TINUVO-7360 format. One record per residue: residue in one letter; x, y, z negated of N, C-alpha, C, O in turn. Coordinates in pm, whole numbers, padded with zeros to 5 digits. Layout:
<pts>
<"a"; <X; Y; Z>; <X; Y; Z>; <X; Y; Z>; <X; Y; Z>>
...
</pts>
This chain:
<pts>
<"x"; <03249; 00617; 02207>; <03229; 00476; 02181>; <03362; 00404; 02160>; <03368; 00305; 02087>>
<"x"; <03469; 00453; 02223>; <03598; 00386; 02210>; <03651; 00393; 02067>; <03708; 00296; 02019>>
<"x"; <03633; 00504; 01999>; <03678; 00516; 01861>; <03602; 00418; 01774>; <03661; 00352; 01688>>
<"x"; <03471; 00408; 01795>; <03390; 00313; 01720>; <03438; 00171; 01745>; <03446; 00090; 01653>>
<"x"; <03470; 00140; 01869>; <03521; 00007; 01904>; <03647; -00025; 01827>; <03658; -00132; 01768>>
<"x"; <03741; 00067; 01826>; <03868; 00045; 01756>; <03843; 00031; 01606>; <03904; -00054; 01541>>
<"x"; <03755; 00114; 01550>; <03726; 00105; 01407>; <03666; -00030; 01370>; <03701; -00087; 01267>>
<"x"; <03576; -00080; 01453>; <03516; -00211; 01427>; <03623; -00320; 01426>; <03626; -00405; 01337>>
<"x"; <03710; -00316; 01525>; <03816; -00417; 01534>; <03909; -00408; 01414>; <03941; -00510; 01353>>
<"x"; <03954; -00288; 01381>; <04046; -00271; 01269>; <03979; -00317; 01140>; <04040; -00388; 01060>>
<"x"; <03853; -00277; 01118>; <03781; -00318; 00998>; <03775; -00470; 00988>; <03803; -00527; 00883>>
<"x"; <03738; -00535; 01098>; <03728; -00681; 01097>; <03863; -00746; 01068>; <03872; -00836; 00985>>
<"x"; <03967; -00701; 01134>; <04099; -00762; 01115>; <04152; -00739; 00974>; <04215; -00827; 00916>>
<"x"; <04126; -00619; 00918>; <04170; -00592; 00782>; <04092; -00680; 00684>; <04150; -00734; 00590>>
<"x"; <03962; -00694; 00707>; <03882; -00779; 00620>; <03928; -00924; 00627>; <03912; -00999; 00530>>
<"x"; <03985; -00965; 00738>; <04038; -01101; 00753>; <04181; -01109; 00700>; <04247; -01212; 00718>>
<"x"; <04229; -01004; 00637>; <04361; -00997; 00575>; <04474; -01019; 00674>; <04572; -01088; 00644>>
<"x"; <04461; -00962; 00791>; <04567; -00971; 00891>; <04668; -00860; 00863>; <04631; -00753; 00815>>
<"x"; <04792; -00885; 00891>; <04896; -00785; 00872>; <04897; -00692; 00992>; <04845; -00726; 01098>>
<"x"; <04956; -00571; 00976>; <04962; -00478; 01089>; <05030; -00539; 01213>; <04995; -00505; 01325>>
<"x"; <05125; -00629; 01192>; <05190; -00693; 01307>; <05095; -00783; 01385>; <05117; -00810; 01503>>
<"x"; <04988; -00829; 01319>; <04892; -00917; 01384>; <04783; -00839; 01459>; <04709; -00896; 01538>>
<"x"; <04774; -00709; 01432>; <04668; -00631; 01494>; <04691; -00619; 01644>; <04797; -00575; 01689>>
<"x"; <04594; -00658; 01718>; <04600; -00649; 01864>; <04487; -00558; 01909>; <04401; -00596; 01987>>
<"x"; <04491; -00437; 01855>; <04380; -00345; 01874>; <04353; -00320; 02023>; <04237; -00322; 02066>>
<"x"; <04457; -00296; 02099>; <04434; -00266; 02240>; <04370; -00385; 02312>; <04282; -00366; 02396>>
<"x"; <04414; -00504; 02280>; <04356; -00625; 02338>; <04207; -00634; 02307>; <04125; -00657; 02396>>
<"x"; <04173; -00616; 02179>; <04033; -00624; 02139>; <03953; -00508; 02197>; <03840; -00528; 02243>>
<"x"; <04008; -00390; 02194>; <03936; -00273; 02247>; <03903; -00293; 02394>; <03792; -00261; 02438>>
<"x"; <03998; -00345; 02472>; <03974; -00370; 02615>; <03862; -00473; 02633>; <03773; -00454; 02716>>
<"x"; <03867; -00581; 02556>; <03764; -00684; 02568>; <03628; -00634; 02523>; <03526; -00670; 02581>>
<"x"; <03626; -00552; 02420>; <03498; -00496; 02374>; <03442; -00400; 02478>; <03322; -00400; 02504>>
<"x"; <03527; -00317; 02538>; <03481; -00227; 02644>; <03421; -00307; 02760>; <03318; -00269; 02814>>
<"x"; <03486; -00417; 02797>; <03433; -00502; 02905>; <03298; -00562; 02866>; <03206; -00565; 02947>>
<"x"; <03287; -00609; 02743>; <03161; -00667; 02697>; <03050; -00562; 02692>; <02936; -00591; 02726>>
<"x"; <03085; -00439; 02650>; <02986; -00331; 02649>; <02936; -00301; 02790>; <02817; -00281; 02811>>
<"x"; <03027; -00297; 02886>; <02989; -00269; 03025>; <02897; -00380; 03078>; <02798; -00351; 03146>>
<"x"; <02930; -00505; 03048>; <02845; -00616; 03092>; <02708; -00610; 03027>; <02607; -00637; 03092>>
<"x"; <02704; -00575; 02897>; <02576; -00566; 02826>; <02489; -00455; 02882>; <02367; -00470; 02891>>
<"x"; <02551; -00342; 02921>; <02474; -00231; 02979>; <02406; -00270; 03108>; <02292; -00230; 03134>>
<"x"; <02474; -00349; 03190>; <02422; -00388; 03321>; <02341; -00517; 03318>; <02288; -00557; 03422>>
<"x"; <02331; -00582; 03204>; <02268; -00714; 03197>; <02119; -00707; 03226>; <02047; -00622; 03172>>
<"x"; <02073; -00797; 03310>; <01932; -00812; 03340>; <01889; -00952; 03296>; <01936; -01051; 03353>>
<"x"; <01802; -00962; 03195>; <01761; -01096; 03150>; <01685; -01168; 03260>; <01619; -01106; 03344>>
<"x"; <01694; -01299; 03258>; <01623; -01380; 03358>; <01473; -01365; 03338>; <01425; -01350; 03225>>
<"x"; <01402; -01368; 03445>; <01256; -01358; 03439>; <01191; -01495; 03426>; <01079; -01508; 03376>>
<"x"; <01263; -01597; 03470>; <01219; -01736; 03455>; <01345; -01822; 03456>; <01456; -01769; 03460>>
<"x"; <01329; -01950; 03453>; <01446; -02037; 03448>; <01474; -02107; 03582>; <01540; -02210; 03584>>
<"x"; <01423; -02053; 03691>; <01443; -02117; 03821>; <01591; -02124; 03859>; <01631; -02213; 03934>>
<"x"; <01671; -02030; 03808>; <01814; -02033; 03840>; <01886; -02151; 03775>; <02000; -02180; 03810>>
<"x"; <01820; -02218; 03682>; <01882; -02331; 03615>; <01852; -02464; 03685>; <01910; -02567; 03651>>
<"x"; <01763; -02461; 03783>; <01728; -02584; 03853>; <01843; -02628; 03943>; <01917; -02545; 03996>>
<"x"; <01856; -02758; 03960>; <01961; -02811; 04047>; <01936; -02762; 04190>; <01824; -02768; 04240>>
<"x"; <02042; -02713; 04255>; <02028; -02662; 04391>; <02055; -02770; 04495>; <02007; -02761; 04608>>
<"x"; <02131; -02871; 04458>; <02162; -02978; 04552>; <02106; -03109; 04500>; <02172; -03178; 04422>>
<"x"; <01985; -03142; 04541>; <01918; -03262; 04494>; <01986; -03390; 04546>; <01964; -03497; 04491>>
<"x"; <02068; -03378; 04650>; <02132; -03495; 04710>; <02273; -03519; 04657>; <02341; -03610; 04703>>
<"x"; <02317; -03440; 04561>; <02453; -03455; 04508>; <02465; -03589; 04436>; <02372; -03633; 04367>>
<"x"; <02578; -03652; 04453>; <02604; -03779; 04386>; <02639; -03753; 04239>; <02713; -03660; 04208>>
<"x"; <02585; -03835; 04151>; <02619; -03817; 04009>; <02766; -03850; 03984>; <02825; -03932; 04054>>
<"x"; <02822; -03786; 03885>; <02960; -03812; 03846>; <02958; -03908; 03728>; <02887; -03885; 03630>>
<"x"; <03034; -04015; 03738>; <03039; -04115; 03632>; <03150; -04079; 03533>; <03268; -04088; 03566>>
<"x"; <03110; -04038; 03414>; <03207; -04004; 03310>; <03231; -04121; 03215>; <03303; -04107; 03116>>
<"x"; <03174; -04235; 03245>; <03193; -04353; 03161>; <03073; -04379; 03073>; <02965; -04322; 03091>>
<"x"; <03096; -04466; 02977>; <02990; -04504; 02884>; <03019; -04446; 02746>; <03134; -04431; 02706>>
<"x"; <02912; -04413; 02675>; <02925; -04353; 02543>; <02829; -04421; 02447>; <02723; -04469; 02486>>
<"x"; <02869; -04426; 02322>; <02781; -04479; 02218>; <02674; -04377; 02182>; <02560; -04413; 02152>>
<"x"; <02712; -04250; 02186>; <02619; -04143; 02151>; <02638; -04026; 02247>; <02751; -03991; 02282>>
<"x"; <02527; -03966; 02288>; <02530; -03843; 02366>; <02455; -03739; 02285>; <02337; -03755; 02256>>
<"x"; <02524; -03633; 02250>; <02465; -03526; 02170>; <02439; -03409; 02264>; <02531; -03351; 02322>>
<"x"; <02312; -03376; 02278>; <02272; -03269; 02369>; <02259; -03141; 02289>; <02171; -03127; 02203>>
<"x"; <02348; -03046; 02318>; <02350; -02919; 02248>; <02461; -02914; 02146>; <02468; -02997; 02056>>
<"x"; <02548; -02816; 02161>; <02660; -02799; 02067>; <02642; -02674; 01984>; <02736; -02596; 01965>>
<"x"; <02520; -02656; 01935>; <02493; -02549; 01842>; <02546; -02587; 01705>; <02631; -02676; 01693>>
<"x"; <02496; -02522; 01602>; <02546; -02548; 01466>; <02530; -02695; 01429>; <02627; -02759; 01387>>
<"x"; <02411; -02748; 01443>; <02388; -02886; 01400>; <02450; -02986; 01497>; <02506; -03086; 01453>>
<"x"; <02442; -02961; 01628>; <02501; -03053; 01725>; <02651; -03064; 01709>; <02707; -03173; 01717>>
<"x"; <02717; -02951; 01686>; <02861; -02951; 01665>; <02898; -03023; 01536>; <02993; -03102; 01534>>
<"x"; <02825; -02996; 01429>; <02853; -03061; 01301>; <02830; -03211; 01312>; <02907; -03291; 01258>>
<"x"; <02723; -03250; 01381>; <02693; -03393; 01398>; <02801; -03461; 01480>; <02846; -03570; 01446>>
<"x"; <02843; -03398; 01589>; <02949; -03455; 01672>; <03079; -03469; 01593>; <03147; -03571; 01605>>
<"x"; <03113; -03370; 01514>; <03235; -03376; 01433>; <03227; -03490; 01332>; <03324; -03564; 01315>>
<"x"; <03114; -03505; 01266>; <03098; -03612; 01167>; <03104; -03749; 01235>; <03169; -03841; 01185>>
<"x"; <03036; -03763; 01349>; <03036; -03891; 01420>; <03176; -03926; 01471>; <03211; -04044; 01478>>
<"x"; <03255; -03825; 01506>; <03388; -03851; 01560>; <03485; -03902; 01454>; <03594; -03949; 01487>>
<"x"; <03446; -03895; 01328>; <03530; -03950; 01222>; <03537; -04102; 01231>; <03631; -04164; 01181>>
<"x"; <03438; -04162; 01294>; <03439; -04307; 01315>; <03508; -04329; 01450>; <03449; -04309; 01556>>
<"x"; <03631; -04371; 01443>; <03719; -04375; 01562>; <03671; -04472; 01669>; <03711; -04458; 01785>>
<"x"; <03587; -04568; 01636>; <03540; -04664; 01738>; <03425; -04609; 01822>; <03392; -04666; 01925>>
<"x"; <03364; -04498; 01778>; <03253; -04440; 01854>; <03306; -04357; 01971>; <03402; -04282; 01957>>
<"x"; <03242; -04373; 02086>; <03268; -04286; 02200>; <03152; -04188; 02207>; <03036; -04228; 02223>>
<"x"; <03183; -04060; 02195>; <03079; -03958; 02183>; <03095; -03856; 02294>; <03205; -03811; 02324>>
<"x"; <02983; -03820; 02355>; <02979; -03712; 02454>; <02891; -03602; 02396>; <02776; -03627; 02359>>
<"x"; <02944; -03481; 02390>; <02869; -03366; 02343>; <02849; -03272; 02461>; <02946; -03230; 02524>>
<"x"; <02725; -03240; 02492>; <02692; -03154; 02606>; <02646; -03017; 02559>; <02568; -03006; 02465>>
<"x"; <02694; -02913; 02627>; <02650; -02776; 02599>; <02633; -02706; 02732>; <02724; -02706; 02815>>
<"x"; <02517; -02646; 02753>; <02488; -02578; 02880>; <02558; -02444; 02891>; <02575; -02392; 03001>>
<"x"; <02598; -02390; 02780>; <02646; -02253; 02780>; <02796; -02236; 02783>; <02872; -02326; 02820>>
<"x"; <02834; -02119; 02743>; <02971; -02069; 02748>; <03051; -02122; 02629>; <02996; -02188; 02540>>
<"x"; <03177; -02092; 02628>; <03265; -02125; 02517>; <03291; -01998; 02436>; <03267; -01887; 02483>>
<"x"; <03339; -02016; 02315>; <03369; -01903; 02228>; <03501; -01840; 02269>; <03588; -01906; 02327>>
<"x"; <03516; -01713; 02239>; <03641; -01643; 02264>; <03672; -01555; 02143>; <03606; -01566; 02040>>
<"x"; <03771; -01471; 02156>; <03811; -01388; 02042>; <03699; -01295; 01994>; <03691; -01264; 01875>>
<"x"; <03613; -01250; 02085>; <03507; -01157; 02045>; <03396; -01225; 01967>; <03331; -01160; 01885>>
<"x"; <03373; -01353; 01989>; <03266; -01421; 01916>; <03300; -01438; 01769>; <03214; -01476; 01689>>
<"x"; <03425; -01410; 01731>; <03466; -01420; 01591>; <03431; -01292; 01514>; <03448; -01288; 01392>>
<"x"; <03384; -01189; 01583>; <03352; -01061; 01520>; <03200; -01048; 01510>; <03135; -01017; 01610>>
<"x"; <03143; -01072; 01391>; <02997; -01074; 01378>; <02929; -00946; 01424>; <02815; -00950; 01469>>
<"x"; <02997; -00833; 01413>; <02936; -00704; 01443>; <02907; -00686; 01593>; <02837; -00592; 01632>>
<"x"; <02960; -00775; 01674>; <02941; -00763; 01819>; <02829; -00852; 01871>; <02813; -00868; 01992>>
<"x"; <02751; -00910; 01782>; <02649; -01006; 01822>; <02548; -00949; 01921>; <02500; -01021; 02008>>
<"x"; <02515; -00821; 01909>; <02416; -00765; 02002>; <02467; -00765; 02145>; <02387; -00771; 02239>>
<"x"; <02598; -00760; 02163>; <02652; -00769; 02299>; <02621; -00905; 02361>; <02589; -00913; 02480>>
<"x"; <02630; -01009; 02282>; <02608; -01143; 02335>; <02459; -01171; 02355>; <02422; -01259; 02432>>
<"x"; <02375; -01095; 02287>; <02232; -01110; 02309>; <02192; -01050; 02443>; <02084; -01080; 02495>>
<"x"; <02278; -00966; 02499>; <02254; -00908; 02631>; <02357; -00965; 02729>; <02427; -00892; 02798>>
<"x"; <02364; -01099; 02732>; <02460; -01166; 02819>; <02406; -01304; 02855>; <02300; -01346; 02808>>
<"x"; <02480; -01373; 02937>; <02443; -01510; 02973>; <02468; -01608; 02859>; <02443; -01728; 02874>>
<"x"; <02517; -01559; 02747>; <02532; -01643; 02628>; <02401; -01653; 02551>; <02396; -01717; 02446>>
<"x"; <02298; -01590; 02600>; <02165; -01592; 02541>; <02071; -01653; 02645>; <02077; -01618; 02763>>
<"x"; <01984; -01744; 02601>; <01889; -01806; 02694>; <01789; -01705; 02749>; <01728; -01729; 02853>>
<"x"; <01770; -01592; 02682>; <01682; -01487; 02733>; <01534; -01509; 02708>; <01451; -01466; 02787>>
<"x"; <01500; -01576; 02599>; <01360; -01602; 02567>; <01291; -01479; 02511>; <01355; -01391; 02452>>
<"x"; <01160; -01474; 02529>; <01075; -01370; 02471>; <00956; -01437; 02404>; <00917; -01548; 02441>>
<"x"; <00899; -01368; 02306>; <00781; -01421; 02239>; <00660; -01410; 02332>; <00666; -01347; 02437>>
<"x"; <00554; -01472; 02292>; <00425; -01452; 02359>; <00381; -01310; 02331>; <00427; -01250; 02233>>
<"x"; <00294; -01253; 02412>; <00244; -01118; 02382>; <00181; -01114; 02242>; <00105; -01203; 02204>>
<"x"; <00215; -01009; 02166>; <00170; -00997; 02028>; <00064; -00887; 02015>; <00072; -00783; 02081>>
<"x"; <-00034; -00911; 01930>; <-00137; -00810; 01907>; <-00093; -00709; 01802>; <-00128; -00591; 01812>>
<"x"; <-00016; -00752; 01703>; <00018; -00667; 01590>; <00168; -00647; 01571>; <00213; -00614; 01461>>
<"x"; <00244; -00667; 01676>; <00389; -00654; 01664>; <00449; -00627; 01801>; <00379; -00628; 01902>>
<"x"; <00577; -00603; 01803>; <00654; -00583; 01927>; <00602; -00465; 02008>; <00603; -00468; 02131>>
<"x"; <00558; -00359; 01940>; <00497; -00246; 02009>; <00594; -00172; 02100>; <00552; -00110; 02197>>
<"x"; <00722; -00178; 02071>; <00820; -00108; 02154>; <00870; -00190; 02272>; <00955; -00145; 02347>>
<"x"; <00818; -00308; 02288>; <00864; -00398; 02394>; <00762; -00403; 02508>; <00644; -00376; 02487>>
<"x"; <00808; -00435; 02626>; <00720; -00449; 02741>; <00620; -00561; 02714>; <00659; -00671; 02673>>
<"x"; <00494; -00535; 02735>; <00385; -00630; 02714>; <00380; -00684; 02571>; <00328; -00793; 02548>>
<"x"; <00434; -00610; 02476>; <00437; -00652; 02335>; <00500; -00791; 02318>; <00454; -00872; 02237>>
<"x"; <00606; -00818; 02397>; <00679; -00945; 02388>; <00819; -00915; 02335>; <00899; -00851; 02403>>
<"x"; <00848; -00961; 02213>; <00978; -00938; 02150>; <01084; -01031; 02208>; <01056; -01143; 02249>>
<"x"; <01206; -00979; 02211>; <01319; -01062; 02248>; <01337; -01170; 02141>; <01322; -01143; 02022>>
<"x"; <01368; -01290; 02184>; <01388; -01402; 02092>; <01522; -01466; 02125>; <01527; -01570; 02190>>
<"x"; <01633; -01403; 02080>; <01766; -01450; 02117>; <01794; -01592; 02071>; <01773; -01625; 01954>>
<"x"; <01839; -01675; 02162>; <01880; -01813; 02134>; <02012; -01835; 02204>; <02024; -01809; 02323>>
<"x"; <02110; -01883; 02131>; <02245; -01896; 02183>; <02264; -02004; 02287>; <02226; -02120; 02267>>
<"x"; <02322; -01966; 02400>; <02363; -02061; 02505>; <02515; -02057; 02508>; <02576; -02003; 02601>>
<"x"; <02575; -02116; 02403>; <02719; -02106; 02380>; <02755; -02211; 02275>; <02669; -02253; 02197>>
<"x"; <02880; -02253; 02273>; <02923; -02341; 02164>; <02894; -02271; 02033>; <02931; -02156; 02014>>
<"x"; <02829; -02340; 01944>; <02788; -02280; 01817>; <02643; -02237; 01820>; <02585; -02205; 01716>>
<"x"; <02582; -02234; 01939>; <02442; -02200; 01953>; <02409; -02060; 01907>; <02488; -01967; 01923>>
<"x"; <02292; -02045; 01849>; <02245; -01913; 01806>; <02332; -01853; 01697>; <02336; -01731; 01681>>
<"x"; <02402; -01937; 01623>; <02492; -01886; 01519>; <02603; -01801; 01578>; <02659; -01715; 01511>>
<"x"; <02637; -01826; 01705>; <02745; -01751; 01769>; <02700; -01614; 01817>; <02784; -01529; 01848>>
<"x"; <02568; -01590; 01822>; <02519; -01461; 01872>; <02429; -01388; 01774>; <02374; -01283; 01807>>
<"x"; <02411; -01441; 01653>; <02316; -01378; 01561>; <02377; -01284; 01459>; <02307; -01234; 01372>>
<"x"; <02508; -01259; 01469>; <02571; -01164; 01377>; <02580; -01214; 01235>; <02599; -01135; 01142>>
<"x"; <02568; -01343; 01216>; <02573; -01405; 01085>; <02468; -01342; 00994>; <02490; -01321; 00875>>
<"x"; <02352; -01312; 01052>; <02243; -01252; 00976>; <02178; -01357; 00887>; <02165; -01473; 00923>>
<"x"; <02138; -01313; 00771>; <02063; -01396; 00678>; <01962; -01304; 00612>; <01998; -01201; 00555>>
<"x"; <01836; -01342; 00619>; <01732; -01260; 00558>; <01655; -01348; 00460>; <01600; -01452; 00497>>
<"x"; <01654; -01305; 00336>; <01583; -01381; 00233>; <01445; -01319; 00216>; <01431; -01198; 00203>>
<"x"; <01345; -01403; 00217>; <01209; -01354; 00199>; <01186; -01300; 00058>; <01255; -01338; -00036>>
<"x"; <01089; -01213; 00047>; <01051; -01158; -00083>; <00964; -01261; -00155>; <00865; -01309; -00101>>
<"x"; <01003; -01296; -00280>; <00932; -01398; -00357>; <00783; -01367; -00367>; <00700; -01458; -00360>>
<"x"; <00749; -01241; -00384>; <00608; -01204; -00399>; <00526; -01236; -00274>; <00409; -01272; -00283>>
<"x"; <00588; -01225; -00157>; <00518; -01258; -00034>; <00477; -01405; -00032>; <00369; -01439; 00016>>
<"x"; <00562; -01490; -00082>; <00532; -01633; -00082>; <00436; -01669; -00195>; <00350; -01756; -00178>>
<"x"; <00450; -01603; -00309>; <00361; -01629; -00422>; <00218; -01590; -00392>; <00124; -01655; -00439>>
<"x"; <00200; -01484; -00313>; <00067; -01433; -00284>; <00007; -01490; -00155>; <-00100; -01449; -00112>>
<"x"; <00076; -01583; -00096>; <00023; -01647; 00025>; <00035; -01563; 00150>; <-00034; -01592; 00249>>
<"x"; <00120; -01459; 00151>; <00136; -01375; 00268>; <00249; -01427; 00357>; <00341; -01351; 00389>>
<"x"; <00246; -01549; 00395>; <00351; -01606; 00478>; <00292; -01640; 00609>; <00362; -01690; 00697>>
</pts>
């Protein structure tokens, strides 16, 4: 697995037109090994009880007043906050429940690691009659990003275009 890790990193850095002096292969390889180990041991949450406030008597923290509060810093929340911040008189608060991006989130090929981490909300579909046969109770994993950038940060920059014939024939 270590050779594959190094090849992925080198491929990505070369594709980004980095010079050999910029290659930090050992740095990336170490971080990828750590992420692989965490993904192997990851246990998705069974419910969201761990997200409930544990101290109901805690005093709220006053961060001041804002003109706009943007809940969620996924693709659209981040873009909206950036656009709103162009108006210098606006005071904007952007909230994100999840993690921040790091050097590994810039490598699309590692997205499956983040789907097996706390950077994923850990949702599953409802039990399916005609799908998800390889999953427990026929419930497919439904990765949703809990990180700056939202699901875009963990989806591997996937894009799937539907087949025109499927839409023309009403098979949607």
